[in-house]
N, C-alpha and C positions, 0 to 999 in steps of 0.2 A: 474650340473642342467639339469634335463630332464623334458620336458613337452610333454606328449603324448595325442594328441587330436584325437577324434573319433566321429562317429555319423553322418557324412556327407552323402550325397547321392543325387539322382535325384528325385525331387518331382514336382508335378503340382502346379500351383498358388493356394493359399488358404490352402494348406496343411501345416503340422507342422513337425519339426525335433527337436531333442534334442541332442545337442553336449555335450560331456564330455571331460575333460582334467585332466589326472592324473599327479600330480607333484611329483618329488623326487629330492633329493640332496640339499635341503634347508629347512629351518623351515617354512613350508607352512603357518602356522597360524599367522605369523608375517608380512606377505606381503599382500598388495592389489594385486588382480589378475584381468586380463583384457582379453577381447576378441577383436581382431582386424580382419579386413578382407581386402583383396585386390582383386579387380576385374581386368580382363585383361585390360591393358593400363591405369589403374588408380593408384593413390597413396594409400598407406596403410591408412586405416580408422579405427579410434577407435570406436568400436561399444558399448562397455559397460565395466564397471569396478565394482568391489565389494570390500569393505573394510573388515578389520579384524572383525568388529562387525556386518557386514551385510549391512551397508549402500551402496547404489549403484547409478550409473548414467547411462544414455543411450544417444546415439546419437539421434537427433530429427527424423531421418529417420526410426528408429526402435521403438521409444517410444510407449508403449501401445501394441506392438506385441511381443517383445522379453523380456525375464525375466532371469536374472542372479541369480545364487545361488551358495553356496559352502558348502561342508561338510568337516570340518577340521579334522574329525576323519579318513576320507578316502583320505585326501590330494587331493581332487577333486573339480573342479569348473565346473559348468554346464551353458549351455545357451539354454533355451527353446525358440524356434522360432515358432511363430504361424502366420497364415495368410501370408505365404511367398509369395513374389512377384518376378517377373523376375529380378528386380534391386537388389535383395538380392544375386544373383549369384556371388560367389566369393570363394577364398580360405580363410578359417577361421583359425586364429591362436589364441591359448591362450598364454598369455605373463605375465611375472612377473613385467613388467614396462609398463608405458602408451605409450611409443614410440615403443615398440616392439623390443628393442635391445636384450632382452632375451626371446626368443619365441621358440615354438616347430615347428614341420614340417608342421603343418596345415592339415585341412580336407576340402575336396571340397564339396561345396553346389551348386547345379545347380537346378534352378527353371524354368521349361519350360513346356509348354503344347504340 
């Protein structure tokens, strides 16, 4: 199983980023996919998840600002992050399970003025 996340970077508060995660090594369209994040000194947090049919959920801290989507033809899951805040600074992982046992290497998102 490989989960290759990309799209992170350094942005100012209020700006947007779009994360992508390309999956391989398993049948992508039969799994829920998740985005999790971990800020320095904090526990891993479940940010969002998307089901096979496109149903989704979000952590309350990102609801209304982040939007998850998937393209099963490309084995890719996305996280559109709008109106970013300093508290969103973290290493973002895509994962095949909600607890992050099967996850990629992560992509760093830093929100700072």
